[in-house]
Every structure is written in structure tokens, then in C-alpha cells.
N, C-alpha and C positions, 0 to 999 in steps of 0.2 A: 571441472566439474558439468555435471551433462543439463542439456536443454530439457525441458519438461513441456509436454504439447497435449492439449486436453479439446474434444471437440463437445460442444455443446449445442447440439443441433447441428446448423449449418454453419456458428461459429467456429474458428477457431481461437482457442486462446493459447500464448505461449510464453514461457517463463524462461528468460534470457539470465544466468546468473551471473553477476561479479564475482562476488564471496559472498561464502558464511563465515561467521564469525561466532565465538564460544567465549558468554558474559559470566561473571558471576550475578545469581539471582537477586541480589540488593541493586546491581545495579538497572535490572527493570523494575524494582519496587514490590519483590516477593522473597521468600526466605526459601534457604533449601528443605527446613521441615516441609514447605507446600509444594514445592516440586516432588518432593519424596512421597508424598500422597497420591500422585499422579502414576500411575504404572504403566499407561499408555504412552506417557511421555517420554520413556525412552527405548529405543537409540536414537529415536528419528528427530523429532521437536527437542531432547535432551540429551549431551552426552552422559550425564549423570546429575545429580540434586545439585553439585555444585557449578555445574557449567552449563548454561540454557542459549540454545543456538538461535539466532537472528540475521537475516539474509538480506543483502542488497542485491536488488535485481531489477530488470525492467520485465514489466508484465503488459506484453502485447497482445489486442483482440486484434481479430481481423472479421469485421462484420459489413457483409451488403458492399464487398470492395473497397470498403473504406479501413482506414489503418488508423488504431486507436490506442494511445499508452497511458497505462492510468501509475501514477505515484513512482515514476523512477527512480529507485535508488535514493527514497524519503528518510526524513528525519536522521542523516547522519552527517549533521555538518560540522559537528566536532572534530570527524576524523576524516572526511573525506574534502571537505568544502574550505581547509583554513588552511594557511600557509603555502609554502612553495609546493609540497605535496599534490593541492589541488588540480594544478595543471597535469599533474602526472596521473591523477585518479580520473580525471575527466578522459584522457587521451585513452586510459587502458578499459575504463568501462565503456565508451561506444566503440572501443576495436574489437569486443567482446560483441555486440549490438551486432556490427556490420557482417563478421563471421559466421553469427548466426543468420544471415539473410537477409536483415532488415537496415535499410539506409533512413539515417534521422529525416533527410529531406522528405521521404516519402509517407512521412507520419502527418497526418492532418488533423487529429485532434488529440490534446495532452488534458488527461483529467487528473486534477486535484480533487482528493478527497477533502482537504485541509492543507493549510501552510505548518509545518512544523518542522522547518528547515527546507532549504529550498533543492536540495536533490539535485536531481540530474535534469532538473526542468529549465535551468538557466547554465552556459556556460561562464567560467570569468578567464578573462587575459591577465598578463602580468602586469598590467596596469591596475588592475581590482576592478575593472569595467566591468559589468555582466552584459550577456546578448541572451537571445532564445536559442537553447538546444537542438530544439526542434522547427527550422527556420520558417517551416511553409504551414505549420499548424495553428490554431488557435487553444491558447490554454484556458480550459473553463475550471471554473471555483462558483461555487456559491455566494448569492449576494449576500448572505448572513457570514461567510468565512471573508469575505472582501470589506464587509463593515468592522469586523473583530481586528481586521489589520489596520485598517486605515486609522484607527481609534485607540491602537494598543502599539506603542513605537518600540516595545521589546520582543515581540513575536519574532523568533528565529525564521530569518530568511526576507523577512520584512523590505529589507532595505533592495535584495534582488527582484524582488518579489514586483518593486515600486519600478525599477527600472524595465522591468518586462512588460510594465503597463503603459511607462511611457514609450516604448517600441509598439504600442497598438495591438498585440498580440492577446491580451486576457479578455475573456470576455466573462462576465456575471450573468450567473443564469439561475433562476427560481424553481427550485425542487418543487416536484418531481419532473425532469426534466428528461428528455428524448433524445439521445447522441446520435441511435440511428434506430430501424425499426424495431433493433434488438437488444440494443443497450441502454439502458434507464438510469440517471441518476435519482438517489431518494434519502432525502435528507434524514439523518440520524440524531446528529447531537453528540452530546454526551461528552466527546473527547476534548471537541472545540464547539463550538454553538453553531457554526457552519459543516460540520464534520456529515460527508453525504458517504453512502454506500453505494456500488457501482452494481444494478441487477442483471443478468445478460439471460436472455430468454427467447428460445429457436425450438420450433418442432417439439414442443413438450420438455425439453429440457433445461433446466437452469444453473448459473451458476453466479455466485455471491461474493462480490469482492468488499471486503469488511474495513479496508482501510485500515488504521490506526484502533479500533475499537477492542483488538488483540495484537501485540507487539509478537507475542509467541501463542502459541494455543495453549498454554498452561493457566495466561492469566484469565481465560473462560473456566476457571475452577475456583477464583478466590473473590467474586462478587466483586463489591463496591471496597474490598479491604486493601486496595492497592493507591496507590498517588498517580495512577496515570493517566487520569482524564481531569480537565478541567472541572467537571460535574460527575463525582465520581458513582454516584446513584441512579444520573440519566445515563451515563456511559454504558453501566453495567447491564441495566435494566433494556438498552438499546441492543447491545450482544445477546443477551439471553434471548429477546425475541425473534431477532434474526438464527438463531443456532437451532429456535423451535420452529421456525417458519421452513428452513432448510429440512429441518427432517420429516416435514410433512412428504416429503416430494423425494427423496434423496439427492437434492441439490449438491453441486461441487459449493464448498466453501474454501475461497482463499484469501490468505494472508498475504498484503505484498511485502511485509517485513519478515514473514515467516520462511525459513530455512526448508532449503531440498526437500519434498518436491515442492513446497509450499502451499498444496491443495491438500484438502480432506472430504472425508464425509461423515455425516453424523452419525455414528451407530447407537446411540444411547443418550439418553436426555436424562435420566436417572438412576443412575451416577451418569454423566457427561463422559463421553469416549470420543474422540477426533480420531480417527483412523485414517493415514496418510493416504494418498491415493498417486501410486506412482502414473507419470503422463510421458 
């Protein structure tokens, strides 16, 4: 699968894919009928009304001489990070990252929009012990999200996250928080209480990394009618607000779990049309 690259002013964004997978729509809380009502969803975002695409990828941001990773292969613990296959998956995923020219040791910051499975933020060994996947990086999460994790033992990935905290690599921040002069974290909430959107702005151009406000672009068409968020009304409103914001200046819109090419522009708000952008 092709690597996608996008220049946002002086900032370079790169999507390094591990794989895309097709899932039945009900696995994402939507119906085939809802997908069928979105003509622009095919053939990129969905193969058909019965096959919705979800991607596993590393999103990297090169800004002001710093290398930042956002939500690497997130929310896929059920088939990436469990059982003996977990070791194989993490070796294969990082082989793709290195083949694209990015060494994990060179990453300075890992941004977690939220915790919904540990993804490739941490590595597990054959004893079940966890360690940082990016050994020289600070792992940033919002204070509200850290509190949610601390008070809910059932949050997916919480055990691995606590191992990273014990390793001293986790930083709790209060949004809005500047990662670099061009990269800012803004609290959106909704999906989880501490969920953030990553805003990239450079030389008059912008990109919005939406986290899990939309697992697939089709989610943006169904409002609060799907069980995607801890607070469906707030999550739906946050997504609508960000898409309206993007439409004001043709900002690039990115979903870390969207399939290749992973990025779109808002071509219409009523009705909503998200057009894929090749990078």
C-alpha cells in the first residue's frame, strides 16, 4: 500500500500504512442502509454498503525539526495486541515504518488523542511486559484523559498505559497545548472526556487530525445515532464543529483510522461531502 505525504505550509505529514481492512458496517455501529445513502463513500472509504474500510497506520508530523507521531495503529487491540500474534504484528508494523525512512528512536513526541486500546504506543514482549515503542519520545495525553484512565480500570489499554507511566515517559497536559509552534492539541471531548484534536497550522495552511471522532468518514453523516462515543451528542457535535471549521479555509481533514489515503477535504456541508485527497 502506498505511503501518503501532505505538505501543510512548512510542515510535512506522512501516513505510513500497515494495512487497511474491510469490516461489516454493524461492527462500526452503522447500517448498510446508512452507508448506501452516502454516494461519495465509494469506492475509497467503503468498498460497498456491506464493506466499510478502516486503516491501521502511523501518522507522522515533521515540524520545526521535531518528529511527532499521532495515534499509531490505535484502537486495534482485539486483533493486533493479543495472543502470540501481537509480537508478529508489532515487528511487521515497525518494519513498515523503518522502510518509509522513519526510525522509532528519532521520534520526540507521541500524541495520544485518547486511550482506546494501546495501539503501537507500547511494545509487548513474550512475557507480557510492556515498554515504550518510541524510546526517546514523550507520550502526551490530556489531563482529563489521564484522569479517565486512572478512575476506570476497564479502559482498553489501561494496563499497558500504566506501564508507560511507570517508565516515566507519559506527560499529562492541559489543552490547548502547543507541541511545536505549528502543532497544537485542542480538547474536543465526546468520544471520551479527554479526547483531543490535533491542529496543524503553518504558513496559512491547516490540517485537523480528528482522532476517533469518526472511525470512517461515513460516521460524519449519521450524527449521534451510533454508539461510537462515550457521549454521542457531544462527540457528534464536536465532529460537526470541526468539519464546519475545516470548510472555512479548505483545511485538510485526517482520520487516523481512515483507510488510504487517510485525508479529505470538505467539499460541501449540506449535504456533507468528504473528498479524498491523494498525497
